[in-house]
C-alpha positions in Angstrom: 177.5 123.2 72.7 176.6 119.7 71.5 176.5 116.5 73.4 178.5 113.7 72.4 178.0 111.4 75.2 175.2 110.0 77.6 175.7 110.2 81.3 174.3 107.7 83.8 174.0 108.6 87.5 172.9 106.0 89.9 173.7 107.5 93.4 177.6 107.7 93.7 178.0 105.9 90.5 178.6 108.0 87.2 179.3 106.6 83.9 179.7 108.3 80.7 178.6 106.3 77.5 180.4 107.6 74.5 177.5 107.3 71.9 174.9 109.5 69.9 172.3 106.7 70.0 171.3 103.9 72.5 168.3 101.7 73.5 166.9 101.5 76.8 165.4 98.4 77.7 163.5 96.8 80.8 161.2 94.2 81.8 157.6 95.2 82.6 157.2 94.8 86.3 153.5 93.1 85.9 153.4 91.5 82.4 157.2 90.4 82.7 157.7 91.1 78.9 160.5 93.4 77.5 160.1 97.0 76.6 162.7 98.7 74.3 163.1 102.6 73.5 165.5 104.1 71.0 167.2 107.4 71.7 169.5 109.6 70.0 171.3 112.6 71.3 170.2 116.0 69.5 171.9 119.1 70.7 171.5 118.7 74.3 168.3 116.7 74.8 167.4 112.9 74.2 165.0 112.2 71.3 162.8 109.1 71.5 162.9 107.8 67.9 161.2 104.2 68.3 159.8 101.6 70.5 159.2 97.8 70.8 157.0 96.0 73.2 156.9 92.3 73.3 153.3 91.9 74.7 150.6 94.1 76.1 148.5 94.3 78.9 148.5 96.2 82.3 148.7 99.5 80.8 151.0 98.8 78.0 149.2 98.3 75.1 150.9 99.2 71.6 149.5 102.2 69.8 147.0 101.6 66.8 149.7 102.0 64.2 152.2 99.7 65.7 153.5 96.6 63.7 153.9 92.9 65.0 157.3 92.1 63.8 159.9 89.4 65.0 157.6 88.9 68.2 157.4 92.4 69.2 155.1 95.6 68.5 157.2 98.0 66.8 156.0 101.7 66.7 157.1 105.3 66.6 156.1 107.3 69.5 155.1 111.0 69.1 158.0 113.2 68.6 159.3 113.3 72.2 162.2 115.2 73.3 163.7 114.9 77.0 166.5 117.0 78.7 167.0 113.6 80.8 165.5 110.3 81.7 164.3 109.5 85.4 164.3 105.7 86.0 162.6 104.3 89.1 164.7 102.2 91.3 161.8 99.8 92.2 162.0 96.3 93.9 159.0 95.3 92.1 160.5 95.7 88.5 163.6 94.1 87.0 166.7 96.1 86.0 167.2 98.3 83.0 169.7 97.7 80.2 171.4 100.2 78.1 172.4 98.8 74.4 174.9 100.8 72.3 177.2 99.6 69.2 175.7 96.2 69.4 176.3 95.3 73.2 173.9 95.6 76.0 174.7 96.3 79.7 172.7 96.4 83.0 172.6 99.9 84.3 173.5 100.0 88.2 171.1 100.8 90.5 171.4 103.0 93.8 172.0 100.9 96.7 169.5 98.1 98.0 166.4 99.7 99.6 166.9 103.1 98.1 164.3 104.7 96.0 166.4 107.2 94.5 166.3 107.1 90.7 168.8 106.5 88.3 169.3 109.4 85.8 170.2 109.3 82.0 171.2 112.8 80.5 173.4 114.3 77.9 176.9 114.8 79.5 178.2 118.5 80.1 181.1 118.9 77.8 
């Protein structure tokens, strides 16, 4: 069966985003620059299709084939397929945003002081 939505789980919070593609964005915890990754649903996995970094340093150097355009390094990551994304819930970094259909929303985090991750995965039918 094919997934037609992305589920976001943060503690007791569950959210189904009815899209086949989305962008995950966040601010790097040390360099304080925006990082964006574009994903699409393919069967029951998330496929990373493209990424953008608005700077470099602290372990986030763009790959050699990246192109600087509109203030960000654009590149295509190696073909990467994930059954789910597990996002750290750290007080050192900023929040995550999920963008789809021209709109970005901050992802919820688990309760303050918790280190439980936020999970993004294809929804069950």
